[in-house]
N, C-alpha and C positions, 0 to 999 in steps of 0.2 A: 105259052107266052114266056118270053125271057124275063129275068128278074129286073134288069134296068127299066124295061118298059113298064112292068108292074109298078115299080117305084115311082116312075114319072106319072102314071095315072093317079097314084095316091096324092102326089103334090099338086097336080092340076085340079084336084078337087077343091083346093083352097082358093082357086081363082073364080069360083062360081058364087057370086053374091058378096055383099059387103061384110056380113058377119064372118064367113070363113077367112076373108082377107084380114079382118081385124084380129081374128084368132091367130093367124100366122104371124102377124106383126107382134102380137103379145107373146107368142112363142119365141120369137127372136129377141124380144126386149127383156123377157123375164130373167134370163141369166145375167143380163147387163145390170138389172136392178139389184139382184143378189150380190154380184161381184163388185160392181162399181160403187154402189151405195155403202156396202159394208166397208170396203177399203177406204172410201172417201171419209167415212166417219172415224175410222181408225188410223187415217193416213199419218198424222204427226201430232199425237196428243201431248208429247213432251215439249214440243215447240210452242204450245199454247198454255203452258202452266202459268204464265204471267197473268192469265185471266181468272185464276182461282183465288178468291179472297181468303187471305190468311191474316189472323191477328198477330201483331208483333208488340210485345210488352218489354220495355227496357226499364227495370227497376234498379239497375246497377248504380251504386253510389260512387264507384271509383275507389282507388286505393293509391298509396304511395309506397314505392320500394326503391331503395338505393338513391333517394333524393329525387326520383322522377315520378310524375303523375301517370298512373295507369288507368285507362278507361277501356277495358276489354269489351264491355257491353256496347259502348258507342262504336268501337271499331267493327264489331260484328254487324251492328245495325247498318253502318255505312256500306260494308261489304255486301250485305244482303240487298240493300236498296240498289246498289250498282249492278248486282247480278241479275235482277229482275227475274228471279226464279219463280216467285209467286207474286200475286197482287197484294203487296204488304199494306196493312193498315195499322199504324201505330196508335194503340189504345191503352187504356188502363187495364189492370189485372181483372177487375170486376167485369168490365165490358167484354174482355176476351172470353172469360168464363161463360157469360151469358150468351155471347155470340156463337160460340161453339155448340152450346146446348140447343139454341133455337135454330141453328142452321145458317145464321148470317155469315159465319166463317166456317170453313171446312176444318180448320185446326188452328192452334195458336202456338207461338214460340215465345218463351219468357226467359229473360236474363235476370236472375234473382239479385237482390240488393247486395249480397256479399260476393258476387261473381268475380269482380276484379281482385278483391282481397284474397279469395281462394287461389286465383291464378297467380297472384304475386307471392303467395305463401311458399311456392316451390323453391324460392331462394332463401327461405327462413328456416327456423329450427323445427317448426311443426307444419310441414306441407299438407295441403288439403286439395282435393280435386274440385274443380268448378263444374257445377251441373247446369246444363241447359235443360229447361223444362218444356216438354212438348205435350200438348193436350189434343187428343183426337177424339172423334165421335164416329164410329163405323156406321151409326144410323144415318149419318149424312152421306157418306160414300166410302166404301171399304177400300177401293183402289187408291183413292187419294191418300188415305192413311198409309198404305203400303209405299206409295211413291214418296211420301213425306219422310218415312223412315230412312229411305235411301239418301234423300236430299239432306236431311238433318244429320245423318251420319257423316256426310262429307263436310257439313258445316262444323260439326264437333271435331272432326279430324283436322280441319283447317285451323280451328281455334287452338286445339291441343298442339298442333305443329308450331303455331306462332308462339304459344307460351313456352314450348320446349326450346324454340330458337332463342328466346330471350334468356332462358335459364342456361342453355348450353353456351351461348355467347359469353355469359359471365364466366363459365367454366374455362373457356378457351382464353378469355382475357386473363383469368387467374393463372392459366398455364404460362402465358407470356410473362406475367408478373413473377411467377415462380422461377421461370427460366432466367429472367433478368436478375432476380435476387440471388439465384444460385450462381450465376456468373459473377455477380458482385461478391458473393461469399467466397467463390473460388479465387477471385483476385485478392480478397482479404486474406484468404488462407495462404496465398503466395507471399503476401506482405508479412503475414504472421510467421511463415517459415523463415523469411529473411530476418525478421525481428527476433525470432527465437534463436536463430544462429548467432546473432549479435548478443542476445541474452545469454546464450550458452558460453560465449567467450567472456561476457561480463561476469557470469557466475564463476568462471575460472579465476578471472581477475579478483572477484570478490573473495573467493576462497584464499587466494594468495594474500590479498590485502588484510583479511581477517587474521591470518597467521601473524602478519606484522602488527596488526592491531592488538592481538593477544600479548605480544611482547611489549608493546607500548602501554597497554592497560596494566601490565604488571609493574612497569616502571612508574606509571601514574599512581598506582595504589601505594607504592613505596614512597614516592614523593609526597603524596597527600598525608601519609603517616608522619613524615618529618614536618610538613606544614602544620599539621594538627598539633604536634608537640610545640613548635615555635609559636603557634597561635595561643597555646596555653600560657607560655611564658609572656607573650605580648599582652594577654588578658591580665595577668598578675601585675606586670609593670604598669600598664595603663591604669589599672585600678589604684595602684600606689600613687601614680602621678595625679590622678583625679582626687585622691584623698588629700595630697599635698596642696594642690591648687585650691581645694575646698577650704583647707586650713588658712592658706594665704588670703583667700578671698574673705574668709571670716575675720581675720586680723585686720586686713586693709579696710574692710567695711566698718570694723569697730573703731579703728583709728580715725577713719574718714568721718565717722559720725561725730567724733569729738573735735578733730582738727579742721574739718571742713568749714564750720561756721567761723572759726578763728581766722582761717585763711581769707574767707570772703570779707570779714570785718577789718582785717589788718593788711590788706594788699599794699596800701600806700606805705605803711610803716615798714613792712618787709622789704619793699622796694628801696625805701630810703636807707634802711640798714644794710641792704645788699650793696648799695652804692658806697656807703661808708666803709664797708669791708673791702670793697674793690679799691677805694681810694687809699685805705690804710695799707693794704697789701702792696699797692703801688709805692707808697712812701717807704715802707719797710724795705722793699726791694732796692729802692734808691739808696737808703742809708746803710745797707749791708756793705757796700763797697767802701763807704767812708769809715765804717767800723773796722774793716780789715786794715785800712791804711793807718788809722790813728791809734789802734790798740797797742802796738809796741811803745810808741812815744808816751802814751797814757800810762803804761806800766812803769816806764822809767820815771815819769813825773811823780807817779804815786809813791814809788820807792823813795824818791828824793824828798818828797813831802813827809813821808813816814820817818825817814832818817832825821830830817830837820826837827820834826816834832819830838823825836826821841831824844835828840841832843838838847833841845830846849827843856824837856822834862828832867833829864839828868842834871842839867845845869841849874835849873831853877828849883827843882823839888827834892833832889837827893841831898843837896845842900840847901836846906830850906832858905829859900829867898822869898818865895811867894806863899800866900796863905794856903792853908789846906784845901779849902773849897776850890781855890783856883787850881791847885795841883791836881785835885781830883778831876776837875773838868779837863785839865790839860792831859791828864792820863788817859781820860776817855777819848780825847781827840787824837792822842798819839796812838791809842789802840785802834781807833777807827781808821786812822791813816794807814796803820799796818794792815788792817783788814782790807782797806781799799787797794793797797798795793798787792796784797795776796789775790784779791779778786782780779785786779788788773793782770797779774801774772797768769792767773787761771784763764782769764779771757784771752790773753795773748796766746797762751798755750793751746787753748781750745780753737782759736782761729787758725793757729798754725797747723794743728792736727786735723781740723775739720774743714779745711778749705774746700774740698770736693763736696762735703755735706752742705756747706753754705750755698754752693752752686745749685745743688739739688733743691735746697730750700728756696732759693731765688726762683728756680723753675716752678716749684710748687706754688710759690706766691704768685707767679705769673698766671698759673692755672687758676688759682683761687681768684685772682683779679678778674680773669676772663669769665669764670663761672659766676662769680658774684655779680659781674656786670650783666651777664646773660640773665641771672635771676632777677636783677633789677629791671632789666628790659621786659621780662616775662611776668614780673610781679603784678601788673594790672590784670593779667589773665591767668594768674596762678591757680585760682580756685577752679576755673573752667578746665584747665589742663589736668589738675588733680582729679576732677570729676571724670574726665575722659579716661584717665589712667585707671581709676577705680572700675569704670564700666568695662574697659578692656580686660582688666583682671577677672571681672565676673564672667565676661564672655570666654576668656581663657578657661575659667573654671567649668563653664557649661560645655565648652568644646572638649575639655579633658574628660568630662562625664560621658559625653557622646562617644568619644574615642574609646573609653572604657567599655561602654555598652556595645559599641560596634566590634570591639575586640572580642567581647564575650560572644556576640552573635557570630563573628567570624570563626571563633573557636568551635562553637556549636555546629556551624555550617560545614566547617572543615571536617568535623567529626562525622557528620552525615555524609559529606563527600567522600571521606575515607571509606565509610561503610559501603557507599554507592560504588566507589571505585573497586572495592573488593568484589561486590556483586557484579559490576561491569566486567571485571576481569574473568569472573566465572562465566557470565553470559557470553562474553566474546569467545571464550573457549567453546561453549556450546554452539555459538553461531558459526565458529570455524568448522566444527564437525557438521553442522547443518548445511553450511555452504558447500562442503564436499558432497553431501547427499544431493543438494540442489543442483550442483554441476552435473551429477550423474542423471538426475531427473530431467534436466534441461536437454541433455543429449538425447534422452528418449523422446522428449517433446519435439525436438527438431526432427527426429525420424518420423514421429507420428504426424506432425504438421505437414510433412512432405506427402505422406500417404493421404491425409485429409485433403490437401490441395489437389492431388491426383484424382481422388474420388469425386470431389466436387466438380472438377473439370469434366470427368467422364459423365457424371450425373447431368451436368448442364448440356452436354452433347446429346444426351438421351431425352431430356425434357424438350418438348416441341416449343418453338417460338413462332407463333403465327402472326402474319400481318393481317390487316383488315380484310383484304380480298380472300386470302386463304381461310381466315376465320369464318367469314360469311359462307364460303363454300362448304367447309366442314360442318358448320352449324346446320346448314340446310340438309346435309346428308344425315347427320345424327338425329335431327329433329324428325326427319321422315326417312328412316334408314331403308325401308323396304317400299319401293314404288312398283306399281304395276306397269311393267313395260309392255303396254298393250299394242299389239300389232295385228290388226285385223286383216287377214289375207284377202278377204272379199267382203268388204263392209257394206252393209245395207244402209243407204243414206237416211232412212227414216223408218218409223214404225210400220207404215203401210206397206213398204217394200218388203219388210220382213214377214208380214202376214199374207202377202199376195200368193205364195205357193199353197196356202191353206184355203183362202177364200175362192180362188179361181176354180179349182176342181169342184168345190162345193156348188158354185153357181152352174157349172156344166152338168153336174149330176142332177141338179134341180131342173135344168133345161131338158135333159133327156127324159126325166120323170114326167114333166108336163107335156113333152112332145108325144109320149105314148098315151097321154090322156086324150089327145086329139087324133093321133094316128094309130090305127089298130096294129098290134104287134104281128098279126098274121092276116094276110089278105083273104077275105071271105070268098071272093070269086075264085081265087086260085085254089083254095081249099075245096070248093065245090066242084071244080072241073077236074080235080085229081092231079094238080100240078106237082112236080117233084118237091119233096120236103125241103131240100136245099134252096131251091128257087123261091119257095114260099118264105123261108127264113131270110134270105137276102132281100127279097122284095119288101119285107116289113122293116128291115134294118137300114137299107140304103137311104130312104127318105129322111130318117132321123139323123143319119150321118150328114146328109146334105144340110139339114137345118142346123146341126151342130157346128158345121164349118162356118155357116153364116153367124151363128152365135159367137163363135171364137173370134171371128173377124170384127164383129161389132164390139164385143167386150174388150178386146185388146186395143182396138182403136181408141175407145174412150179412156181406158186406163193409161195409155201412152200419151196421147195428145191432150186429153181432157184433164186427167188428174196429175200426170207427170211421172208415171212409172218408167224407170230406166232399166233396160234389160241388157245384161252382158252379151247374151246371144239371142237377139230378137227373132231372127228367122228360125233358129232351132227351137225357141220357145213356142212359136206359133205352130210349127210343124209337129212338135211333140203334143201340143194341145189338140191338134186334129186327131192324133192317135188316141188321146185320152177320151175325146168325145165319142170316137168310134167304139172304144172299149165300153164306156158307160152305156152307150146306146145298146150294145149287144147284151150286156148284163141285165139292164132294165127290160129289154125286149123278152129275154128268156123268162124273167120272173113273172111278167105279165102273161106271156104265152102259156107258161106251165101252170101257174096258180090262179089265173084269171083275176077276179076282183080282189082276192086276198093277196095277189102279187103286189098290188099297189102299197099295201101295208108293209109287206116285206121289203119293198124298195125303200120306204121311209126308215124301217128298222135297220136295214143294211147301211143306210146313210149315217144313222146315229152311231152305229158301231165303228164305221170308218172315221167319223169325225173325232170320236173319243180315243181311238187307238192309233191315229196317224202320226201323233207327235207334232201337230201343227202349231200348238202354242207352247206348251212345256215339253221337254224331252219325255218320250214315252216311258223312260226308266223311272220317272217320278210318279207314274200312274200305278194303280193297283195291279196285282199280278195277272188278273183276267185280261186286261187290255194289253199287257206285255205278251200274253200267250197268243192272242188273235192278231197282233200287229203284223207278223210276217205273212199272214194268209189273206190280206185284204189289199186291193190294188191301190187305194189312195195312199197307203204308207209309202209305196214306191214313187207315186206321182209327186207327193210333197217333197221328197228328198231330191228327185230329179229336177223339179222346178226351181228349187233353191240353187242348184248348180247352174241352171240355165239363166236365171234372172240375176243372181249376185256374183256368179263366177265360181270357178273351181274345176276339179277334175271331172271328166265325163263318164267315169265308171258307173256311178249310180244311174246316169241317164240311159246308158246302154242296157243296164240291168232292168230298169223300169220298162224300156221298150220291149225287151224280151218277155217280161212278166205280163205286160198289157196285151202283147200279141197272143200270148198263151190264153189269157183270160178271154180275149175277143174270140179266138178260134173255139175255145171250149164253150163259151156262151152260145155262139152260133150253132155249134153242133148240138147242144142241148135244145136250142130253139127248133132245130130241124127235127129232132126226136119228138118234141112237143107238137110240131106241125103234123108229123106223121100220125100221132095219136089223135089230133083234132080232126083228121079226115074220117075217123070212125065215130058215128053218132051214138051217144049213150043217153040214159035217162038223166044222168047228172047234167049233161050239156043242155038237154031240153028243159029241165027244171033245176037250175042252179040254186044252191042253198043261200048264196049271198051275191048280190048284184050291186055294183057301184057305177 
């Protein structure tokens, strides 16, 4: 009997009765339960993290930096609430601690009270790091703790980046300020250069001027020496004047003390007397002309009278005619007449000789008349005028004293000025030398200021000046200088798609394992009639392959249309899984055919070895060395790699390699099954009485 017919007979056996049919349905559904349920449960756990309760504690009290209020804790809370990473519950620190302990919350995130202050300290003198506090409890769930580390690492990175952006933005603003100040300094240096050029010219002019000043200061010193000498003379003269005015004042005051009361008491008398003098002077002036005219005639009359009396005397007395007493009297009259004649002669002579003097006298009398009249007019106020005169003399005395004191002060000052002028002359000499040095220094300053201006302009060109857009871009780069430029060539859309290459072969292995619990690996009838070993092996393998094809169809239909598995190469995936189920069926058949009941245990053991060494979850390189050693020798290692390329995309090299390996495993397993079938055609005591039966 041919192998396909033998395989059909095995399958028709499941159509006899309800229980075999139910067993066949269970056989078809069991891989579906393994594959679909596992993948469904693992399909997108990260997409449902918002259902995980996490305690959020914000004790941050905020801070102030640069005049701005910083609330880093509130910013993080708002960002976390918007991200919906977890199911956040804002609670107190005590509630969070108790909740993580009793399992109410899987973990907690705390912003401490000084969080903003520490973040803001980056711009101060004592920067500190701000610490986000995470509390986990692996007794609640270990995986959640591991997920939280990744999530909170991103939160920490984002918070650090934001703090760095603030800090770096200040730095770039400072760069702009420094650039602006440097440009201003460069412009100032330009102005300084121009000013120093003028100053250099001015210093030259100053040096020339100081030379002239030195000459002038010499002349000034000489002139002040002369002035000092003259001031000494002035001091002596003014002192003498002051002494004289003091004596005058003393005498005037002494006289005034005596005459003042008399003047006040006799003002009327003095006035009357002055008028009398004026009138008398007027009368005398008037009679002077009469005297000049009558003097010669009077002289002649006086001589005539004298001669007459002389004749009378000689006549009467030399020859006594008259008595002696009468002669005596006559003699006296004669002598008196002679005297009058003499006086008249003298007066006439005097008038003749002093005619000009009489004119002067007349003029003096006119003056006397005027002054006497003026005195008469002033007599009512004479005491007041004298009092004023005395006061003026006293003021004159005081002024003379002040002049003397001033002259002394002037002399002293001029002496000091002369000394100062000498010092000035010496200082101007030194200044002149210093001005020459200054001129040389200013020349160097002009040269240095030119270099300074050039250096500042060059420095300003090198210092960046960022506008807000450029500053924001650079701040973003420096705050997060290294970014992961992630480009997934063939991205799995979710967790389940990534694990499908691992769970699908697992379910098909279980399907093959259960299939050979219901279908014997070797057909007993064929063994009994001595059918060819190859036919017996194929007859036991083909039914399981047929069931495996149905299992693949059912499993992939549910995964694709029910759960949403998207395959880059759907037809290739299904076709490859047909080869996988054929390979698994051959291997499980051989283990059962060769080892009997113990083969079922070996099937489970081989499954465990394949699951742990296939690299379906973590790369096999992260596993212990034993699993790395057996990895290349087990079929599931190649199946997982090939399914990844078929489901998510990529090169087909691993697929063709897996097909070759699976074909080899299938052929080898069928060959070994044929050998086992050949051995099973020979009955032994072990077959009649097996040591273990399952």
